[in-house]
N, C-alpha and C positions, 0 to 999 in steps of 0.2 A: 456243624450247622450254626452254632452260636456265632462263630467268627464271621461266617458268611452273612448272617442277618445283621450283625452289628455294623458291618462295613459295606453293606449293599450300596452300590452306586449305579448310575445309568450304564456303566461299562460292564456290570456283571450280567450273567445270563438270566438271573432271576429278577423279574420285574416286581414292582410292588403288588401287582395283581397275583403273580405267582406265589409270593410270600403269603399273601392273604389267603389263598386257597389252602396252603399248607397249614396255616394257623387254624383255619376254620375246621379242618378235617382231622387234626391231631392235637389233642390237649397238651401233649408233651412238647410239641413244637411251639405252642403258644407260651408255655412256661419258659422255654429257652429264649424265645423272642423278648419277653419282658425282662428276663435276667440280663440278656445282652444289652438291651437299652439302658438299664440301670447301671451296668458296668461302664458303658460308653460315656454316660453323663458323669459318673464318678471319676473316671480317668481324665476327662476333660477339665475337671475341677470347676465346672460352671454350673452353679445352682440357679441361675437366672432363667426365666421363661421367655417366651417370645415377646411378652409385654414388658419385660424389664425385670428389675430386682424383685425378689420374693420376700415380702414382709414376714413370712413364717420363720425365716432364718435371720432376718435383720432386725426383728422386733427386740428391743432391749428390755431387760427386766425393769420393772418400775423403780426398783432401787429403794425399797423400804429401809433396809439397813443403813444406806447412805443418808436417808432423810433423818434418821434418828441419831446420827453421830455428828451432825453439824452443830454449830453453836446455838441454833434455834431448834426447838422441837417441832419440826415441820409436820409430823404426823398429827399432832394436836392442832396445829395452826390451820391445816387444810380440812379438818373434820367439819367445821361449820360451812365451809365453801361447798363441800360435797352435799351437805344437808340442804343448802339453799338450791343447788342445781337440781337435786332430785325433786324438791318441792315445785320447781319451775317447769318440770317436764310433763307434758301431756302424753298419755299412753293409751293405747287400745290393744286389747288381746282377744284372740278367739274365745277365750274364757268369758269375755264380756258380752258374748253374742246376745244374751237375754236382755242386755241393757238397751239404752236409747241410742241408736246409731246416728240420730240427727246431730249429735255433737261433733261428728267427724269434720264438718266444715266450719266449726266455730272459730271466731277470731282468736288470734294469739292472745293469751291472757297476760296481764302485766306481771312482772316478777313478784314473788312473795316478799322480796326485800322492800317493795314499795309500800307495804302496809305500815300502819302506825306503830312506833316503838315507845316503850316507857323510857324515862330518862336514863335508868340504869342500863337498859338494853342499848340505847343509842350511844352511851359512853363506851360500852363494851364493843359495839360495832366500829366506832371510831378508832379505838385502840387496836382492834384487829386489822383495820385498813392501814393504819400507820405501821404496824408490824410487818405487813406484807410489802408495803412500799419501801421499807428499809432493807429488804433482802437483796442480795446480789442478784443481778439478772440471770445468772446461770442456774439459780434455784428458785427464782420468784415465779409464782403461779402465773401462767399465761392466759388463764380463763377463770373468772369467778362469776357469780350470778349477776354482778353489776358492772364488771369491767372485763376488757379483753385486749389482746395485743393486735394491732393493725399494722399493715405495711405502709399505708398512705393515709394521712389524716384528711380525708375528703368526704363530702356528702354523697355517698354512692347512690342513694335513692333518688336524689334530685337529678344526678347525671343520667341515671337510667330513665327517669320520667321524661327528661328532655329528649333523649333518643326516641322514646316511644311517641312523643308528640310529633316529632319530625316524620314518623311513619304515617301520620294522619294529615300531612300537609298536602292539600289538594292542588297546590300550585307546583309541586315538585313532580318530576317524572317518576315512573315506576322503578327505574333502576336506582335512583337516589333513595327512594323510600324503602326499597328492599335492602339497600346497604345499611341504612339506619336500623332497620329491624334486625338484621344479622348482628350488628354491633350490640344492640340491646340484648338479644338472646345470649351472645357470647359473654357480655358483661354480667349477666345473671350467674354465670358459672365461674368467672375468674376474678371479679372485683371483690374487695373487702366488703364486709356486711355492715349494714345499719338496719334500723327497724323497718324502714320502708322496703329496702331490698329483700329483707327476710320475708315480709308479707307478700311481695311479688313472687318470690320463689315458691312460697307455700301454695300458690294458686295452681300449680301444675297438676292437671287432672290425672296424669300418669302416675303420680305418687300413690303409694299403696293405700294410704288411709282414705283416699278418695273413691276407691272401688272395692277393696276387700271386705269391709263391713257389709256392704250391699250384696256382694257375691255370696258371702257366708250366710247371710240371712235368707237369701233365696234358696240356697242349697239345703239349709236346715229344714225347709218345708217339704223337700222332695227326697233328700238323702240319696242323690244320684252319684255323688262323688265323695271322696275324702279330701280334707284340707289340712295341711300341716299345722300343728300348734304354732301360733305366731304372736309375737308382741311387737307392736309398732311404737316407737318413741319419736315424738317431735322434739328434736334436740334443741336445748336452749341456744339462743343466738351466739353466746360466747363460745360454746363447744363447736357449733357449726362453722365458726371462723377458723378452727384449728386446721382443717384440711387445706385452707387457703394459705396458711403460714407454711405448710409443708411438713410432712411427717418427720423429716430429718431435723427440723428446726425446733422440735419440742424437747423441753428439758425433763428430767426425771420427775420433778414435782408435778408437772402437768400430766405426764403419763399416769402417775399415781391417782390424781384427781379423776382423770378420764376413766381409768379402769375400775375404780371403786364406784364411780357413778353408774357405769354399765352393770356392774355386779348387782347393785340394788334395784335399778330400774327394770332390768330384765329378769330379776329373781334367778340368777344363774346358779346352777348346781355344778360343783367341781367335776363330777363324773358325767356331765351332760355331753350330748353329741349335737352340735348346732350348725345351722347354715346361716351365715350372716350376709347382709346386703344393705344397701341404702334403699330408700323408698322407690328408686327407679333403676338401680344398677347393682349387679352382682359381679364378683370376680370369677365367674365360672370358667373363663378362658385361661385362668391359672388357678385351678380348683384348690390348690394348697392354701389360698387366701380366703376361700369361701367356706370351707368346712373347719370348724373349731372343735376339737374333740378331746384333747388331753387336759388334765387339770392345769398344767402350766400354761397352755394356750387359753383356756377359759379365764384364767386369772388376768390375761392381757387382751380380753375380747374387745375392749374399747379401742385399743391400738389397731386392731384389725379393721374396725369400722372407719377410723380416720384414714388408714392406708387405702382402703377400697374407695372411699369418697374422693380422696386426692387423685387416685387413678382416673376416676370418672371426670373430675374437673380438668385434668391435663389434656383430655381429648379436645377441649375447646381452646387450648393454648395457641396464641398467635405464632409460636415457634414451630408448630406442626405444618407439614407440607399440605395436609388436608385438615381443616378445622371442622370438628364435629361437636356441636353444642347439644345440650339436652340431657345427656347421661347423668350430669351432676346437679340438675335442676330439681332439688328436693330439700326439704328441711328434715327429712325422716331417716332414722336408722332402724334396722329391722333385725330381729333374731327369731329364727324359726327352728323347729325340730328338723334334724336331718332325717329324710325318709330312707330307711335302710334298703339296700339293694338285695332283694331276696332271690334274684336270678343269677347272681355272680356274673354280672355283665362286664364286658371288657371296658377299659377306661381310656379316655382321652383327656387332654388339657390337665395333665398331672393329677389324675384321680377322679375325674367326673365320670360316673357310670353312664355308659351309652345305652340308655333305655329308650324305648319307643315313646315319642312325644307327638302330640297333635296340636297344631295351631288352628283354631276354629274362629272364623270371622263371623260376627253377628251384627244385626241391626236391632238395637234395643227399642227404637221407635216403632218398628213393625213386628217385633218379637219373632224375627226370622233368622235362620242360619244362612249365611251367604255362600260360604264354601269352607273346606278344610284342607290343610296342607301339612305334609310331614315336616316337623320342625328340623329334623336332620335331613333336609332335602338333598338329593344326590348331587346335582350339578353344583350347588352351592358348596357342599363339603369338599368335593373333589377339587374345585377351583381353589378353595381356601388352602388346602394342604399341598396341592401339586402345582398350581399355576402362579401363585404370587411370588414376589421377589425373595421372600424368606423360605421358599419351599425346601431348601437344603438344610435348614436348621434341624438338628436331631429330633426335636420335639415334633416338628411337622412331618418328618419322615415316619416317625413312629405312629403318629395319629392318622396319617393317610393309610398305612397298612392296616392298622386296627379298624379304621372305619370300613375299608373295603372288605375286611373279613366279616364284619357285622352287617353290612349293607343288605344282603339278601333277606336275613331274618327281620330287619327293621321294615323292609318293604312289605314282606308278607304280613307282618302284624298290622301295619297301617291299613293295608287293603282289607284285612279281615275285620278290623274294629272301627274304622273311621265313621261308618254309617251309624253304628251304635252310639259312639261318642257324640255325634251330631244330634241324634234324637234325644239323648239325655240332656244336652245343653238346651235344646229347643224347649224341653219341659220346664226349664228354669226361667226362661226369658220373661214370661208374663209377670213374674214376681221379682225380677231384677230391676231395682229402682235406679237405673242409669239412662242417660239419653245419648243418642248418636250411635255410631258404629265403633265396635271394639274387637280386639283379638283376645281370645281366651286360650291359654295353654294348659293342656292336660297331659299328664305323664302316666304311663302304664307301668305297673310293677306287680308281677304275679297276677292275681285276679282283681287287684285294686286299681282304680283310676283316681288320680290325684289332681285337683285343681291347683296349679302352682303359680300362674302369673296372668296378668291382664294388662292391656294398654289400649289407647285409642288406636283404631284401625289404621288411620292414615299415617301414624308414626311407627307402624309395625312392619318388620320385614315380611315380604311376600304379599303385601297389600295389592300388588299388581296382579295377583292371581284371582282377585275378586273381579268378576265381569265388569267392564268399564261402565256399563249402563247402571250398575248397582252401587258404584262407589260414591260416597258423600264425604267431602272434606270436613274435618272437625272445626268447630268454632274456636278461634284463637282465644284462649282464656285471658291473656293480657290485654288484648284489644277490647274484648267484651267487658272485662271487669275493672280494668284500671283507668281506661280513657275517661270515663265519666267522673272518676274520683280525683283526677289530677288537680283541679283547681283547689281542692281542699287539703292537698299535701304540701307541707311547707318544710 
């Protein structure tokens, strides 16, 4: 049976649906199937996923021993860099819920290093800067609180502002204005950063800090759902530049700075079990990169954040056949508790538990639920695994069969619970301090319902399931917030 499952092809008598039936009805067959899949991947010697290389196996150790055996004591040299970066990092945590959530949209604060120094401190800072500048590039820090490495020395913010101004040119036709807008949005994801570009990116309302504090505050009044323990960090500009350099371009010193910064900012526990993402994107389609669980991985959690963010930015690359911008448009990195799977669910995407999830569309202006859709929607999932050009990849063959085996249970649970989920969300809406239409994602596990994600409705998958007469496009944050300020940006 294992051989048959491992080598099932369109020529075999067992279809994916047949295999799914066997797995669904016999736990022993399910075990054989998973073992056959693991063996096939091991024999192929390919640890990459359908999205490319897997940072879980390519992430290098930070190299503390190497840092301490060079002619410079880099461990001591980078300590103040880490201190400054931590001081410059804005954070919000679910533990801060009792605090003032109005600070969520506060302007980016100037670096701590811009404060006044005593003469002795200034001399020490100058000596420290000189020591860093003298280092060989192979070990020189690529990010400090006041300096960073760039690919091109050009004023990114001015370039983006120029593109945005062209989108408002009333003398240009719609096609030209749309082209400039697309280039502006793409530029937010792929160009080097400066302070203006950073502020532009931070305006994206889909970033978690723009909605989670409000959602958590509303839920605290009603206790309808659970929310994973979450810490959001607005990464300092120099660290946010690192994914633009590329994960593979970072040296051991920079890895060490990044990982020790993450350890302190997120108060990481070596034995912790974490789900990591950016403010807008997770690597759930290769879940090996989204869940950080062993002490060795926790020690390199900053590396995971950079690798995930780079993956999001690459979606907007001009080298892609289809350019998709927006996934990387955030200044935020996020660490959440991993919600344990209490139901022993089957997994897809290299370890993602296939639990019932609900995407609920709401109108916060009218405090109404518009509709709800199963997140693992049948036609979408079948098309993804069986009809796209990479359908024969072993990962997709495995995930198709796994999904088909779980599909009946997922459908039944959605049908039984979606009205209850909608009613619970409806009770939150009068206290949810957001405007416009949004999607809210809810995950079921055992008897618990977890609020796990949120985004503007018009940028969410399945928005077309909302009746056309009820759909409202979201106000563009860059047109609305930047255009009036452009004359003041130099």
